[in-house]
N, C-alpha and C positions, 0 to 999 in steps of 0.2 A: 609560567607553565614549564614543567621539567622537560629536559631534552628527551627526544624520542630515541629509543633503542629498538632495533629490529632483531628478533631472534628467529632464524629461519625466515619465514614469511610473515611472522606475527609481530606487529608493532606494539611497543609498550611505552606508555607515557603520555600520549596525546589522544588516545581513542578510548573505547569502552574498556572497563577493567577486565583483565584476563584472569583465568584460573589455571594454575599450575598444579599438577598432581601426578601420581604414579602412572606408568604406561598403560594400565588396564582401566583407568578411571575416565576415559573419554573427555579429557580436559583440553583446553586450548593449546597447552604446551605440556609435554611429558617430562618427568625428571626421574632419574635413577641415581642411587649412591653406590659407589664401589667400596665404601668404607667397611661394610660388613664382611668383605672378603679378606680384609687385612693384608692385601697385597698377594694373596696366595692364588687368586684366579687370574686367568688370561683376560685382561681388560678388553682386548679386541674381540675375543670370542664372546664375551659377555655382552658387549654393546652391539655386535652384529645381529643379535637375536631380535633387536627392536626395529620394527618396520619404520619406513619413512613417511608414515601417514600424518604425522604432526611433528613440529619442532621438538628437539630433545635437549634438555639440560642435564649435565652429568657432574656429580660431585666426585673428585678423585680421592683415592686413599693417599697417594703421594705423587710426586712429580713424575714417577715412572709411568703413571697412567696417561700422561698428557698426550703422548703420540697417538694412542688409540682414540682419545677424546677428540683430538683435532681431525681425525679421519671420519668418525661416526657421529659426532655431536654438533649441535648448533650453538651451544654456550656452555660455560663452566660455572659451577656453583662452588664457592669457597665457603664451607660450612662454618657455623659459629665457633666450633672448637679449633678451627684453623685460622681464624680471622687475623691473628697476630703472628702467623708463620710467614714472615716477610719474604723469605726465600721462595716459598711456594707461591705467594702472591705475584712476585716478579716473574716466575716461570710461567704461571698461568697467563699473565698478561701478554707474554711474548708469543704465544701461539696464535694470537690475533682474533680469537673468538670473543663475543660479549662475555662479560664476567658479572656474576651475581654474588655479592658479598653479604653474608649474614652477619649480624651484629653478635659478638660474643656475649654471654649472659652477664658478664661483669664489666663490659666495655662501656666507656663513656662516649658521648657524641664525638668529641675530638678524636678519640682513638679509632672510632669507626670510620670517620672521614679520612683520617691519616692512612688507614689501610687502603682506601680507594686511591690515594695519591701515589702509592707504590705502583699501581697499575698505570696511572697517568705517566709516571716517570719512564715507563717502558714504551710509551707511545700509544697506549690503548685508552681511548676515551669512551669506549662503549661499555659503560658501567651502570649497573643497577644495584641499588641497596635493598637489603631485606631485613626488616625488623623481626626478630625471632624471640624477643622477650628477655627479661632480667631474672636472675636467680633470686628466689624468695624462699620462705618456709613452706610454700605450696609444692605439690608434687611436680608441677610443670612450670616453666618460666612464665612470668607475667608480662603480657604484651604492653608496651609503653607507647601509647598513641601520641603523647606529647613529643616523645623522641622521634617518632615518625615524621610529625609535622616539622620539627626543627631540622631534621636531616634533609627533608625535601626543600625547605626554604634555603638552607645554607649551601647545599651542594648543587641545586638545580637539576638533580637527577631523579629519575623515577624510583619509587620505593615500593617494594612488595611487602606484604605482611604474612608471616607464617601463622596461620590459624589452625594448623593441624590438631592442636590440643584444645583450641577454643573456637570451633566453627561458629558459635553463636556471636562472635565478635566481628563477623564478616562485614556486616552493614556499618558498624561503628568504624571499622578500618577504612572503608570507602569514604565515609563522611569526613574522616581525618585527612583524606587525600591520597590514599593508597592507589597505586597504579594497577595492582593486581593482588591476588590471594594465593598463597602457597598451602596446599593440603599435603597430607602424608603420602609417602611413597606407596602405601597399601590402601589408599583411598579407593572406594568403589564408585562405579558410575552413578549410583543413586545418591551418594554423598556429594559428588561433583554437581549433579543436576540440582540438588537442593540449594547448594551454595550459589550456583549460577542464577537460579530463579530469584533468590533473595537479593542478589546483587543487581539483577536486571530490573526488578520491581522497585526497590527502594533507593538504589543508587542515584537515579535522576532527581529524586525528591530531597535527598540529604546532601548532595554534593554540589558545590559551587561550580557553575558552568562558565567557560570562556566563550562568549558569543561575539567577539570583536571582529571576526572575519567570517566570510561566507563558508569556507570549509569547516571552521570551528562550530558555527551555528548549525550547519547541516549534521555534523557529528553529534551535537547535542540532541537534535531532533531524532536522529537514529537511535539514540539511547532511550528516548521517551517512547519511540515506536516499539522498541524491544520490550519495554515494560508493558505497553498496551497489549502486545501479542501474548505475553505471558499471562496477563490478567484475563484476557479474553478466553484463552485456553482453559484456565482454571474455572472461569464462569461457566463455560460450556459443560465442563465435568460436573459442577454442582447442579446445573440445570437438569442434566440427565438423572442425577440422584433424586431431584425433586419430582421429576416425571414418574419415577418408580414409586414414590411415596404417595402421590395424589390419587384419589379415587378414579379420576379420569385424567389420563396423561396426554401428552402430545398437543397439537394445535387445538383440539377440541376442549382441552382443559385449561385454556388460557383464562386469566383473571384480569379483565380490563381495569378494574379498580386498583388492584395491586400494582399493575404496570403504571398507572397514573401516579400512584404514591411514590414509586421508585423514581420517576422522572422529576417529580416535584422536589424530592430530597436531593437529587443530583443538581438541580438548578440552583440550589442554595450554595453548592460548592463550585459551580462553574457559571457565575452570573453573566459573564461575557457571551457565553454560548446561548444562554437563555432557554426557556422551557420548550419552545417550538422546535428549535434545532436539536436539542437533546432528545425530544420525542421521536424525531426522525432517526436519529442515531440509534436510540435504544430499541426502536421497532426492528431495525436491521439486526442488532445484536441478539435480541430475544428470538427472532425467527431463525437466525442462523444456528443458535443453540438448540432450538427445537428440531431443526433438520438433522443436526448431528445426533441428537438423542434418538430420532427415528432410525437413523442408520445403525445405531448401536443396539437397537432392540433385538431380542432373540428372534431368530429366523422363523420359529414356529408361530410367533405372533403375527407375522406378515406385515406388509406396509399399510398405510391408511386406506380404509375403505372409501367408497364413493361418498357415503353419508358423512364420514369424518372430514373428508376433503372439502365438501360443500360447507360444513360448519366452520372449518378453519378459514375458508375464503371469506365467509361472512364476517367472522371476527376480525380479520385483517382490515376489511373495509370499515368496520365500526370503530376501530381504534386508530385509523389513519389520521 
């Protein structure tokens, strides 16, 4: 298990995968780059505009930005283009904040790990690696998931993956052991939510879990619970759509035979829970979804009438 590094209040490495994105993206951790200013902007003035609502990672243009970064940020990002600027690496390490080191597009694994050692030599062990891809004939660097796994294994440090150009690789990156995902500085809240949902739903299925201790096992259950919550919310949304499409929606439109088929199909995937337990679970899930659909109905339709309510109560008893 990689060493845990804490950025602000956000742990990276031993908990659920984190999402890092631009300050407007509502991610777990925000990041901004000062490179686009080419040293012409006041770094302190630029960084002071970002509120303290979440931890902040900043990429400097040069060592001259480090004083402002130390004052306003929670971690420093050494971008891929600067990975072998060893003077900058040493200066970054000395300010004492966690350091995220992106792999250069032509850097080997040994060169990438050697860059981290420059920070270690300055007494800074709070290091996170970030796989950002190799240069190819394609327009964007190609993510090397084998490199990610090797870096994680050899260094014992958490590794992020920059999926800003390849968000479809988010799940594959998590399966390969990524501790988190880096999106673009211009990412939107919608893009962040989509990546987070994919990570929450599929991460527990594709990722090897450490359950050797009680805290680790509880953390694994927390990730499964997050996946369940995401799927239940999605199911409730789909149930609402179905109610609008059915001739008779709501509780009055329940189809007991369809519900029995759903439970029977689920029982083949969860044999330890079995048909009867799953029937109780799915009754609660279905009825909760119908309740949400009723709440979302246009107000002019009004709530269930007395006749509908009586029918719904009878159906609940008949499918119990």
